[in-house]
C-alpha positions, 0 to 999 in steps of 0.5 A: 460492508462498504467500509470493508471494501474501501479499506481493502482497496486502500490497503491494496493500493498503499501496499503497492505504493510501498512495494512496487510503485516507481515513485517510491523506488528511490526511497526503497533503494535508499533503505536497501543500501543499509538493509538489503532484502536478502539479509534484512527483515526491513528490506524484505518487508519492502519487497513482500506484498503479503508482509507489507499489507499487514503493516499498511492495514495496521497503519490505516486502522490506527489512523482511523482511531486517531483521525477517523474523518481524515483517514476516511478521506485518504482511504477513499482516494487510495481506493479510487486509485486502486480501482482505476489501476485495476480497471486499466490493467483489465482493459490493457490485457490481451 
């Protein structure tokens, strides 16, 4: 159960990193120049959290097969970041 929660939070955080975070915006915009979201599947995937999450989860699972210890560490960092973000959003609501 602990691994499922960690993997779920890591997938959530990686998905947000791909689709929403400011730090990855320049990369998304560069891709959108050649693959606009309204006319390209690749561009659309970078805007759709539901769509991106399956690829993020798959990437983490494949990584776990290849390098389980490294992936566990990365997932822990992503999961902790997700928890911090969710708690901050909870505290900031009015």
